[in-house]
C-alpha positions as CSV (number, residue, x, y, z in Angstrom):
1,X,50.1,21.7,10.9
2,X,47.5,24.6,10.0
3,X,45.6,22.1,7.8
4,X,45.2,19.9,10.8
5,X,44.6,22.7,13.1
6,X,41.8,23.8,11.0
7,X,40.2,20.5,11.4
8,X,40.4,20.4,14.9
9,X,38.9,24.0,15.2
10,X,35.9,22.8,13.4
11,X,35.6,19.7,15.3
12,X,36.0,21.7,18.8
13,X,33.7,24.7,17.7
14,X,30.2,24.4,19.1
15,X,30.6,21.4,20.6
16,X,30.6,19.3,17.2
17,X,32.8,16.7,19.0
18,X,30.2,16.3,21.7
19,X,27.1,15.9,19.6
20,X,29.4,13.4,17.5
21,X,29.9,11.6,20.6
22,X,26.2,11.8,21.9
23,X,24.9,10.1,18.6
24,X,27.6,7.2,18.5
25,X,26.8,6.6,22.3
26,X,23.1,6.7,21.9
27,X,23.6,4.3,19.0
28,X,25.3,2.1,20.8
29,X,22.8,2.1,23.6
30,X,20.1,1.2,21.4
31,X,22.0,-1.9,20.0
32,X,22.7,-3.0,23.8
33,X,18.8,-2.6,24.4
34,X,18.5,-4.8,21.6
35,X,20.8,-7.6,21.9
36,X,22.0,-9.4,24.7
37,X,25.4,-7.9,25.7
38,X,28.4,-9.4,27.4
39,X,29.2,-6.1,29.1
40,X,27.3,-2.9,30.2
41,X,27.3,-0.5,27.4
42,X,29.4,2.8,28.5
43,X,30.2,4.3,25.4
44,X,29.9,3.7,21.7
45,X,31.1,-0.2,21.8
46,X,28.9,-3.0,22.5
47,X,30.3,-6.8,23.1
48,X,28.0,-9.7,22.2
49,X,28.4,-13.0,21.2
50,X,27.5,-14.3,18.1
51,X,27.5,-18.1,16.9
52,X,29.9,-18.9,14.1
53,X,26.8,-19.7,11.8
54,X,25.2,-16.1,12.9
55,X,28.5,-14.2,12.7
56,X,29.1,-15.5,9.1
57,X,25.3,-14.6,8.2
58,X,25.4,-11.2,9.4
59,X,28.7,-10.6,7.8
60,X,27.2,-12.0,4.3
61,X,24.1,-9.5,4.8
62,X,27.1,-6.7,5.2
63,X,27.4,-6.1,8.8
64,X,30.6,-5.4,10.1
65,X,32.1,-6.3,13.5
66,X,35.3,-7.1,15.0
67,X,36.2,-10.7,17.0
68,X,37.0,-9.9,20.3
69,X,38.4,-13.0,21.8
70,X,39.1,-11.3,25.2
71,X,35.7,-11.8,26.4
72,X,36.0,-15.6,25.2
73,X,34.8,-17.7,22.1
74,X,32.7,-15.9,19.7
75,X,32.6,-12.6,21.6
76,X,32.3,-10.1,19.0
77,X,32.8,-5.8,19.4
78,X,30.3,-3.8,17.5
79,X,31.3,-0.3,17.3
80,X,28.9,2.6,16.7
81,X,30.0,5.6,14.9
82,X,27.9,9.2,15.0
83,X,27.2,8.5,11.5
84,X,25.2,5.2,12.4
85,X,21.6,5.6,12.1
86,X,18.5,4.0,13.9
87,X,17.8,2.2,10.8
88,X,21.0,0.3,10.7
89,X,20.8,-0.5,14.4
90,X,17.4,-1.8,14.0
91,X,18.4,-3.6,10.8
92,X,21.3,-5.5,12.5
93,X,19.0,-6.3,15.7
94,X,16.6,-8.0,13.7
95,X,18.8,-9.7,11.7
96,X,20.1,-11.0,14.7
97,X,17.0,-12.1,16.1
98,X,16.0,-13.7,12.9
99,X,19.0,-15.8,12.8
100,X,19.1,-17.0,16.3
């Protein structure tokens, strides 16, 4: 338990968790501004619709995302983390625009 507690102590110290959350949420907001979203972006998750051809091409280029059938056919869930960079977000937006 000490080892687990040490990680939490570092995570909670100096609001590291909050900085991480803000960074992930900002990346998702940036992504949401660049893509047509299915739902408002309220956290670090963005829901979009990609045609199967576009989804396959994006995956072939190395982008990762999850199918999310809860929002209908071809719906996808994009998740941003605290390590998601603006360059990565911009690259995905550019790839989607190029492929659609």
